[in-house]
C-alpha positions in Angstrom: 17.8 -12.1 -10.0 16.6 -10.9 -6.6 19.1 -9.5 -4.2 19.2 -7.8 -0.9 21.4 -5.4 1.1 21.7 -4.1 4.6 22.5 -0.5 5.5 24.8 0.0 8.4 23.3 1.2 11.7 25.2 4.5 11.7 24.5 5.0 8.0 20.7 4.7 8.7 21.0 7.2 11.5 22.9 9.8 9.4 20.5 9.5 6.6 17.6 10.4 8.9 19.3 13.6 10.3 17.9 16.9 9.1 14.7 15.6 7.4 13.9 19.1 6.1 11.8 22.0 7.3 9.0 21.2 4.8 8.5 17.7 6.2 8.5 19.1 9.8 5.7 21.6 8.9 3.7 18.8 7.4 4.1 16.7 10.4 2.9 19.5 12.7 -0.1 20.1 10.6 -1.1 16.5 10.6 -0.8 15.9 14.3 -4.3 16.9 15.2 -5.8 14.7 12.5 -3.8 11.7 13.7 -5.0 12.2 17.3 -8.6 12.1 16.2 -8.3 8.8 14.3 -10.7 5.9 14.6 -8.7 2.7 15.1 -9.5 -1.0 15.3 -7.9 -4.5 15.1 -9.6 -7.5 13.5 -8.3 -11.0 13.5 -7.9 -12.4 9.9 -6.4 -15.8 10.7 -5.1 -17.4 13.9 -1.9 -15.2 13.8 -2.6 -12.4 11.2 -4.4 -9.3 12.2 -5.9 -6.3 10.2 -5.2 -2.8 11.6 -7.6 0.0 10.6 -6.7 3.6 11.1 -9.5 5.8 9.7 -9.5 4.9 6.0 -6.1 3.3 5.9 -5.4 -0.4 6.6 -2.3 -2.2 7.7 -1.5 -5.5 9.4 0.7 -7.5 11.7 1.4 -11.2 12.3 2.4 -12.7 15.7 4.7 -15.7 16.0 6.5 -17.4 18.9 9.7 -15.9 17.6 8.6 -12.3 17.1 6.1 -10.1 15.4 6.1 -8.8 11.8 4.2 -5.5 11.0 3.2 -3.8 7.8 2.9 -0.1 7.0 3.1 2.2 10.1 0.7 4.7 8.4 1.8 7.6 10.6 3.6 8.0 13.9 0.4 8.2 16.1 -1.0 5.1 14.4 2.2 3.2 14.8 2.5 4.2 18.5 -1.1 3.0 19.1 -0.4 -0.2 17.2 2.8 -0.9 19.1 0.9 -0.7 22.4 -1.8 -3.0 21.1 0.7 -5.6 20.0 2.3 -5.5 23.5 -1.1 -6.3 25.0 -1.3 -9.5 22.8 2.3 -10.8 23.1 5.6 -10.2 24.9 7.4 -11.0 21.6 9.3 -8.0 20.0 8.5 -6.6 16.6 11.3 -8.2 14.5 10.4 -6.9 11.1 8.5 -4.1 9.5 7.6 -4.4 5.8 6.9 -1.2 3.9 4.4 -1.7 1.0 5.9 1.4 -0.7 7.2 4.8 0.2 4.0 7.0 -0.1 3.7 9.1 3.0 0.1 8.1 3.8 1.2 4.5 4.4 4.9 4.6 5.2 5.2 7.5 7.7 6.1 6.9 11.3 8.3 3.8 10.9 10.7 5.2 13.5 8.3 3.8 16.1 9.4 0.3 15.4 13.1 0.7 14.4 14.4 0.1 17.9 13.8 -3.7 17.5 12.7 -4.2 13.9 14.5 -4.6 10.6 12.9 -2.5 7.9 12.3 -4.4 4.7 11.3 -2.6 1.4 11.9 -2.5 -2.3 15.3 -1.1 -3.3 13.7 1.9 -4.9 12.2 3.0 -1.6 15.6 4.0 -0.2 16.0 6.9 -2.5 12.5 8.3 -1.6 13.3 8.1 2.1 16.7 9.7 1.6 15.1 12.5 -0.4 12.8 13.3 2.5 9.7 12.4 0.6 8.4 10.4 3.6 9.4 10.6 7.3 10.0 7.0 8.2 12.7 4.6 9.2 15.4 3.9 6.6 15.2 0.4 5.0 17.7 -2.1 6.4 16.9 -4.9 3.9 16.1 -4.1 0.3 15.5 -6.3 -2.8 14.9 -6.0 -6.5 12.3 -8.6 -7.6 11.5 -11.0 -4.8 12.6 -11.6 -1.2 11.6 -14.2 1.3 12.2 -14.7 5.0 10.8 -17.0 7.7 9.9 -16.4 11.4 8.2 -18.6 13.9 6.9 -21.1 11.4 5.7 -18.5 8.9 7.1 -17.4 5.6 6.8 -13.9 4.2 7.1 -13.7 0.4 7.7 -10.2 -0.9 7.0 -9.5 -4.6 7.8 -6.4 -6.6 4.8 -5.3 -8.7 6.7 -3.4 -11.4 7.3 0.1 -12.6 5.1 2.5 -14.5 2.1 2.2 -12.2 1.3 3.4 -8.7 4.8 4.3 -7.6 8.1 2.6 -8.5 8.6 0.6 -5.3 5.2 -1.0 -4.7 5.3 -4.6 -3.4 2.8 -7.3 -2.3 3.5 -9.5 0.7 2.1 -13.1 0.9 2.0 -14.7 4.3 2.3 -18.5 4.5 0.8 -20.8 5.5 -2.1 -18.4 6.0 -2.3 -17.6 2.2 -3.0 -13.9 3.0 -1.7 -11.3 0.5 -1.2 -7.7 1.5 -1.9 -5.5 -1.6 -1.9 -1.8 -1.0 -3.6 0.9 -3.2 -3.9 -0.9 -6.6 -6.6 -3.3 -5.4 -9.4 -2.2 -3.0 -12.1 -4.9 -3.0 -15.4 -3.6 -4.4 -14.2 0.0 -4.3 -13.5 2.3 -7.2 -9.8 3.3 -7.7 -8.8 6.5 -5.9 -9.8 9.8 -7.5 -8.1 10.2 -10.9 -6.3 6.8 -10.8 -2.9 8.1 -9.7 -0.2 6.2 -11.7 2.5 6.9 -14.2 0.4 5.1 -16.8 -2.8 3.1 -17.0 -0.9 0.2 -18.6 1.6 0.3 -15.7 -1.2 0.4 -13.1 -3.1 -2.6 -14.7 0.3 -4.4 -15.0 0.8 -4.1 -11.3 -2.7 -5.6 -10.7 -1.9 -8.4 -13.1 1.2 -9.2 -11.1 -1.0 -9.5 -8.0 -3.5 -11.7 -9.9 -0.6 -14.0 -10.8 0.2 -14.7 -7.1 -1.2 -17.7 -5.2 -3.3 -16.7 -2.2 -6.8 -16.7 -0.8 -7.3 -13.6 1.4 -6.5 -10.1 0.2 -5.8 -7.4 2.8 -6.0 -4.0 1.0 -4.6 -0.6 2.0 -8.2 0.7 2.0 -11.7 -0.9 1.9 -12.8 -4.3 3.1 -10.9 -7.6 3.2 -11.3 -9.5 -0.1 -9.9 -12.4 -2.2 -7.7 -12.9 -5.2 -10.8 -12.5 -7.4 -10.9 -8.8 -6.4 -7.7 -8.3 -8.4 -9.4 -9.7 -11.5 -12.6 -7.6 -10.9 -10.5 -4.5 -10.6 -8.8 -5.2 -13.9 -12.1 -5.8 -15.5 -13.4 -2.5 -14.3 -10.3 -0.6 -15.5 -10.4 -2.3 -18.9 -14.1 -1.5 -19.4 -13.6 2.1 -18.3 -10.7 2.5 -20.7 -12.7 1.0 -23.6 -15.7 3.3 -23.0 -13.6 6.4 -22.5 -11.6 5.6 -25.7 -14.8 5.3 -27.7 -15.9 8.7 -26.6 -12.5 10.2 -27.3 -12.6 8.7 -30.8 -16.0 10.2 -31.3 -14.5 13.7 -30.5 -16.3 14.3 -27.2 -14.8 16.7 -24.7 -14.2 15.9 -21.1 -17.6 17.0 -19.8 -19.4 15.1 -22.5 -17.3 12.0 -21.7 -18.1 12.3 -18.0 -21.8 12.6 -18.7 -21.7 9.6 -21.0 -19.4 7.2 -19.1 -21.1 6.4 -15.7 -20.2 2.7 -15.3 -23.6 1.9 -13.8 -22.6 -1.8 -13.3 -20.4 -0.6 -10.5 -22.8 1.8 -8.8 -22.8 -0.5 -5.7 -19.0 -0.3 -5.3 -17.6 1.9 -2.5 -16.8 5.5 -3.3 -18.8 5.4 -6.5 -20.5 8.8 -6.1 -17.2 10.5 -5.0 -14.9 8.9 -7.6 -16.7 7.9 -10.8 -16.3 11.3 -12.4 -12.7 11.6 -11.2 -12.0 8.0 -12.5 -13.3 9.1 -15.9 -11.3 12.3 -15.8 -8.1 10.3 -14.9 -8.7 7.8 -17.7 -9.1 10.7 -20.2 -5.7 12.0 -18.9 -4.0 8.6 -19.2 -5.3 8.0 -22.8 -4.6 11.6 -23.9 -0.9 11.6 -23.0 
């Protein structure tokens, strides 16, 4: 059964004190890259907007009772987005939904915590407490599903399961727009990232199947172009075919270089990042199947 909890205001503050020297060094090193970012906002539906920051994507939704934002990405991106939202509405940001706790998506959430409740999967809290990501502490957490309404819109949050890309990854479906926010595991017509980072390939595919089971029309990814529910199915088909072909070469006794030479997935040569990632995808699949 789904459940939720709220951290106290002072508890949230204390858990953010002393984030650690290592995190501070990383933030300083990333500052210049954040300042050089290319950013844009695209309207997806009447009230839902896509936010691009270099190769990362987030979103926000405006209602007459307040604004809901997605991943802050990083502090500079969040500050820019906050200013852009203020140009479009005088409504405050009421909620911020973290897709998961990985630093390239969740960093910088402090920018919105003055007015926003932070909503995330229950597993995200431990990652923030451990200093793995410098962001606002979640106020509302849940186990399986969580839903809230604001200004005539409903936000349905769905946990995608363990064993895949992180242990706290969620998808958000915005009604009545039928827009699903799906970060990292589905990137329309783009190969999975590098070596397919996940605890297991079965867990990774399982998370995408959980997305595929949701009812929605438009898919907003964490990277790549806006897509549809069919892109979840297409990603599963790619991964299953890649697994089949790599397993065949492993069964034949080929080594890694032989497998990379034989498994080129030409049917997907027109997908984004093909040249950069196909060899790494094969390498990652070999690793998953060899463990």
